[in-house]
N, C-alpha and C positions, 0 to 999 in steps of 0.2 A: 634067497632067503628060505631057511627051513623053519617049520614050526616046531615047537616042543611038544612032544607027545602026539596025541591024535588031533585031527583036524575037525572042529565042530561046524557042522553045515548049516545053513540058514534054516532048513526045515526042522532043526532041533530047538530053535529059538522061541522062547515063550515070553521074552521081555526085550527091553533094549539091550544093544551091544554095550559092553562095559570096558571102561578104560580106568586104570589106576595109574596116578602120577605119584611117584615116590621121590621127593626132593625136600630137602630143608631150607630151600630158598623160597620163601613166601611169595615174593614178587614174581619169580619165574613160574611158580604154580599158578598163580592168578592168571598170568598171560597164557600159559598152556591151556588152562580150563576154558578161558574165553575163546581162544582161537580154535579149540577142539569143537566147541559148540558151533562155531561158524562153518567150519569145514565138513562136518559129518552131521547128519540128522539121525535120530533115534540112538543117540549115543550118551549113556549115563557116565559121569566122570566123578570118581572118588580121589580123594588126596590123603597121602599119609606124609607128615612132615618129619617123622622119626622112623628108625628101623622097627621099633616096638609096635608103633601104629600100623606099619605096614604088614608086620607078621600077623597081627589081629585081623585086619582085613583080608589078608590072603588065606587065613584059615577060615573065615566066615563066608567069603564071597567068592564067586567065579568070575574071572575077568578074560576078556578076548585079548586086550593089549595091555601091557605094563611098560611104562616109561620109568626107568629106574636109575637114579643117581649113583654114581661110582662111590662117592664119599658121602656118608651121612654122619651127622654128629662128630664130624672131625676124624672119622675112621673109615676104613674100607668095608663098612657094613653093607653097603650096596652089593658088593662083590659076594659076600657072605649070602645075602638074600637070592642072588642070582643062582647059587649052587643049589638051593631049595627049590627053585621054580619048577623043574620037571615033576615032582611029586606033589606040589602044592597047587600048581596051575597047569595041569595037562591040557594042551591045545592052545595055550595063550601064546600070543607073539610077544617077545620081550625086545625091548630097544634099551641099551644101556647108554646113559649120558655122562659125559665127563668134561670138565674144564681142565683136567690134568692129564699129562702124558705119561701115565704110569707105564713102566716097561712091562711087556707081556699082556697088557690089557686086550689089546686087539685080538691076540691069539686066544686068550681066555674067553672072550665073548664068542669067538668063532666056534670054539670047542663045545660051548654050551648051547649053540644053535640060535644065538640071537641075531637080531638085524645088525648091519654094520654099525659100530660105534658112533654115537651122535655127539658132535663137539658142542660145548656149551659156550656161550648162550645159544640155545636152539633156535634156529630160524623158522619163520612161519612155512617156508618152503620145505624144510626137513620134516616138520611136523606133519604137513599134508601128505608128504611122501610116506611117512611111517603109517598114517591112518589108511591111505590108499592101499598100500601093500598088505596091510594086516586085515583090513575089512573087506576089501573087493579085489583079491588077486585073480579071481575068476569071473568077476561080474556077478556075483550071487548075493552081495549085500543089498538088502532090501530097502535100505535108506539111500541116501545120496552122499558121496564124498566129492567135494569140489575137485574139478579136473585139474591135473598138473599142467601148468603151462610153461 
């Protein structure tokens, strides 16, 4: 996995780590939010249910991790947001989620430097892996991520 842009170190942190979940499935968002709070301490979770909400949050806040659905509002708007990540969220780890097997999506995510494509519905194990790899790749995360089993 490579990070998009520069890597922010733990010493630069002045508040909680931040996760943005971008998905129009409210039930999935609720589950991810709850699971993330169990798997990682000192983690603030924001939610965007539309591409417009995501753009507003991405312009206003800085995130350490972004979980991004491929299809938002019935279109490939998640893919459009992915293209803007390097300049909007330098240093963020991005994981694209998809329940559809769009041709070329795996290669697209690879080109943009995201984590491997996460199939939906996302499992607790996959979410834990994303948080572990994003927040604690070198053991510097000051909170705690539940260990992978």
